N, C-alpha and C positions, 0 to 999 in steps of 0.2 A: 504493499500499500504506499503510495506516494505522500510525502510530507509537504509537497509543494503547496503554497496557498492557491486557493480557488475562488472564481466568481461563479455563483450560483443564480441562474436567471430563469423566470418563467418565460415562455417561449411560443408564440404563435397562438393568439387568441382565436377561439372558434374552430380553428383548422387544425393545428399541431397539438396544441396543449401538452406540451412536455416541459421539461426542465433541462437546461444546459449547465454543464459544469466545465469551466473554461480555466485551465491552469495558468497561473501567473509565474514569473521569474522568481527565483529565491530573493528574500530580503523584503518583501512585501507583507504589509499586515492589512487585513480587510475588515472595515466596519459596514455592516448592513444598515441602511437607513430605510427601515420599513415603516410603512403607515401603521398607526396604532391600532386601527381595526375595531375600536370600541369606544364607548360601550354600545351594546345592541339597542337597535330601537324596537318598535312594536313589529310583531309578526304580521303576516298578510291579514289573516281573519280578524285579528284586533284593530288593525287600521282601518279595515272596511267597516268595522261595527262601530267606529268611533270618528265620524267625518270631521274635518276642520272646516267650519263655515260653509257647509255644503249639504244638501239633502243626501240620504242613503241612495245607492244606485237603483234599488228597488223603487224608490218613490220617483225618481227622475224617470224611470221607465213607464209607471203607472199611466195608462190612457194614452200611450205613444204606440206607435208601429215600428219605427226603424231606428237604428242606433249607428253611429259611426264611431270607431275607436281609432285615433292616431297612435302609431306605436314607433318608437325610435328604431332606427336601422342597425345593421350589423357592425358599424363602426363605433358603435357604442356598447359598453360591456355587459349590461344586465341581461339575465335570462327573463324573458317576459313571458313566457308560457304558462307558468303557474299562476301569475297575476291576471292573465287574460282569461284563462279558465274560470277563475273565481268571479271575474267581472261578468262573463258570460252566464254563469249559474244565477247572478243577482238580477242581470237584465231579464233572465227567463222567468224568474219569480215575480218580476214587475209586469210580465206580459209581452216582452219582445223576445221572440225566438232566435236562436243562433242564425237561422236561416235568413234573418232580416237585419243581420249586423254586418256591415262593411268594415273590415279592418284595412287601414290605409298606411302604408309604410312611409314615415315622415322623412323622406330621403333629402329634402332641401335640394341642394345641387349634386348630391351623391349619385353613385351608380345604382341602377335598379337592382334589387335582389332576385338571385336565381332560386328555383324551387328548393334546392338542398339548403340554401342559405335562410330561405324563409321557415323551412322545417326547424333548423336549429334555432331560429330566433323565436318563433311563435309556437312550436310544438305541433304534433300531428292533429290533434283534436280541432284546434283552430283551423288549420288547413283543410280539414275534411268537412267543417261544418259552417264555416263563414265564407263570405265573399271578399277575398283578399286582393288588394291593388297596391302597386307601387305608384307613389305620387309622381306626377310629371310637372316640372315647373313652367313649362312652355304652353301646355294645353289644358283644357277643360277646367278653367278657372272661373270665378266669380268676383265681379268688381264690386266692392264694399265701400267705395268712396275713397277719402284720404285722411290719413292720420293728422293728429294736432301739429305733428312735425313736418307735414308735407309729403308723407310717404303714401304712394298709392297701395290700396290694400286689395291685393289679388290673392285669392285662396282658393283651394281645392274645392271644386263644385261639389263631388260626392259628399265631402265633409259637411258643408254649409247647408246642403238640402236634407240631411238627417235630422230626425225629430230629436234625438238625444246625441250630444256632443262630448266625448271623453277622451282621455289621453293616457298613454303609459310611457313612463321614460324614467331614465336614471339621473341621480343628482351627483354629479362629479366635478371637479375644479375645471373651469373653462377660461381661456386667456383673455376673451372679450366679454362674454356675457356674466362673468362671474362664477356661475355654476351652470351645469345643465339642468334640464328638467323644467317642469312648470310650464309657462307659456310659451317656452322656446320651442315646444313640440309643434306650435303652429307656425311661428316665424323664427328660424327659416324652415321648419320641417315640412309643411304642407302649403308654403306660400309661392307665388309667382316669381319668375326671375327678376323683374323690375323692382318688386317689393324687396326681395333679397339683397339686390345689389345696393339699394339705398340705404338699407339697414347696415349692411356690411362695408360699405365703402369707407366710413370713418375709421374701421379697423385697420386699414391699410395706411391711412395718412396720420392716425393717432387721434384719440378720442379722450378729452379729459373726463375722468370718473369711470370710464369703461376699463376693465381689466381683471385679472386673475383674482378670484375671491371677493371682488367688489360687487355687492347687490344693491344696496341702498344708495341712492345717487348715481347709479350707473344708467345713463341715458339709453343707451342700447337695450339694455334689459326692460326698461320702462316702456320703450317702443314695442317691444316683443309682447310684453303683457297687454298692452293698450290694444294691439292688433288681434291677439288671441281672443280677448273679451269680445271685440267687435265681430269676430268670426263665430261667436256664440259658444265658445269652449266653457263647459259648466263645471267639469271636475277632473282631477288628474289623480292617478295613482303614481306617486314618487317612490323610486327605489334607490337606496343608497346601498351600493355594492361593496363587497370586499376584495382583497388582493387576488383572489383567484375567480372574481365575477359572482361570487355567492352573495346572496341579499343578506345585508346586516341590518336592514330596517325599511320600513314601509311608512309612507304618510299619504293618506287619501283625503281629498277635499277640493276647496276652492282654488283655482289655479295660481293665485298670488299667496294667499295665507298658508296653504298647505306645503307650498314650495318654501316659505320662509322657515317653516317648522322642519322640514327636511334638511335645509342649510344648516341649521342649528346642530343637527346630529352629524352632517357631513363634515363640519369643521372638525368635530372631535375624531371622527373615524379616520380621517386623512391627514390629521397632524402626524408630522414625521420629526421625530428628534433627530438633530444633526450636529456633529462638531465640525465647525467650518475650517477651511484652511488646508484641506487635504492635498497631497502631492498629486493625486490623480482622482477623477470621479468618474463613474459609470452611470450613465442615465438610459435606463433600459425602458423602451417604449410600450412594453405590455401594461394594460390590455388594449392599448391602440396601435399595436404594431403589424395589423394586417396589411397596410398599404402606406407606401411613403408618404402620401399627402396628409397622413394623420401623424407622422412620427415627430413633427414639430411640437406635439403635446409633451414630450419627453422633458422639454425645457421649463415646464411648470415647476418641476423641483428646484430648478436654478433660480427661478424668478422671485420667489417668495423667501429667499434667505439673504440676510444681511449679517455679516460679511458673506461672501460667496462661498459655495462649498469647496472650490479648489483655489489653491493660493495663485498669485502671479507667477507665471513660469510653470504652472502645472499643465496636466493633460486631462482633456475631457473626451470620454469615449460615449458616442451615442450607439446603442445596440438596437436592431430591429429586425425581425424575421421577415417581414413583408411577404407572406405567401400569395397575396394578391397583386403583387408587383407594384408599380408606379401609382396606380390608383386613379382617381376621377373625381373631379369637382367641376361643375359648370360655372363657377365664379373664380376660383383660386387656382385652378388647374392650368398647366401650360397653355399658353395662347388664348386663354380665356380673359374676360373684360377686366378682371381684378388681379390678375397674375403679374407678378414683378420678378425680374431675374434675381437669383440669390446673390446676395453680397455678404461680406464679412459682418459677423454679429458683435455690434460694438459692447455688448455686455460681457463678452468673452475676451476682451482685449488683454494681451498678455498671456494668453493660453492657447494651446493648440488643440483644436478639435478633430477628432477621428470618427469617421462614420463606419462602423462595422455592420454591414447589411449583405451577407453572403449571398442572398437571392436574387440582388439587383446588379444591373449592368452599370458601367461608368456613365452612360448615357441617361439612365433612370436617375442616379443620384445627383447629376448635376441640374436636374430640374428643381430640386429643392434645397441643395447644399452648394454653397461657394466653391469655386474651382480650387481654392488655395487650401481646402480641408482635405486631407488624405481619406480615400475610400478603401477600406480594407475588405476584401472578400473572403479572407481566411482569418481565423484567430491568430496564427503564426505571424501575420504581419503586424497585428496589434502588439504582440508581444515584442517584436523587432523594435517597434516605435517606443515603447516604454523602456525597453534596454538601452536604447540610445538617448533618450531624454532623461531618464532616471537610472543611471548604471547601478547604484547602490540599493535600488528598490525604495520603498517608501510607504506611506500611509495612503490606502485607497478607501473611498466611500463609495458604496453601490446602493444605487436606487433601483430596487426590482421592479417596481411599479411607479417610475417617475411621473407619469400623467396623472397619478392620483395624489401625489404628494403636495402637502402644505408644509414646507419645512420650516422647522423652529430650531435656532441655534441653542445649543447646550454645551456645557464645559465637560471636560474628561472626567469620568467618574460618575456623572449624572446618568439616569437611564437614557440610553440611546447614544451616549457618548463613548461607548468603549468598544473594542475589537471582538469580532465573534471567533 
């Protein structure tokens, strides 16, 4: 058995679901910066039985004939099948049969899901009993006027025309909307491309008040919630997932009030104690590591920590499985209307960034990462870079689920501040 230090990473959400064990050169100590993962929130049955500022699902269904449920897509981590089955049971108890329920995958500008992906995300019962649709941001939209901020409100027609309008999504850190979940399921999830663009364009140019973990005073989120309510969204089941995508808590209720309660839980679950100033840092993109265009979420772990996780002169390694390859985004993807050529990241100044993405070509990687950042298709290449930059080894901090991490600085000896 080797005594060499190793990096252990969850790998390939939804598709591979394995753990990589990657050896390091001698001389390295490894500190794992894992999310706290607790305390646990309400289980599903408890959450549905105790709505937050909304009627029970059965009451919403009573006297109505049809329902639409907007559901996050597979680029998001939560397993939604169990939640959807419980929602269907309650809709049926209120008089709406599963055959009169449309499940709409809230893709925003993402790629439509194939049947195998739909089965993984929704479960077989939903696929067999409900009418399942992928949202299309260019077609079959309803014009609902203009928001207070001047955004045209174009929303999926199937959703708007349903009698009962619900949503299911996960509450995880988001670099623009603060957190996912809540009204974000409508905008961008089931909105038209013009609505998407006007809401997202400030993210490219910079928007005061928007940002990772910021909810109150976040103009982008306020727009999302205004438009979600204008589209008739009545209630949401919010899921707070854990490090392997398991549900750690649920909150059902009003699109805004229930979301805020879920955010309170999420802040505790995703808190990540870290000792800053390491010689090297690994930002693993799981559970948003299916495609390259989602890998930027790995920097969530970096953005929330002051001082930074890696010292000046250190090395930052982004690791990503990317079984879906380059990925797709109708706004931010290559040659789309909000795409920008990759540049050097100013917040990494004085540090080298290495992209370990063995499934991707050089052409793929350069669509999201500046040409000055080395692309390693083998772990041996990463080891070579570490040996060159840090010949005696050093201290390495590993974020196994970097997109979920809300990092908090701790001192050596505090919980989270030591080696494993």
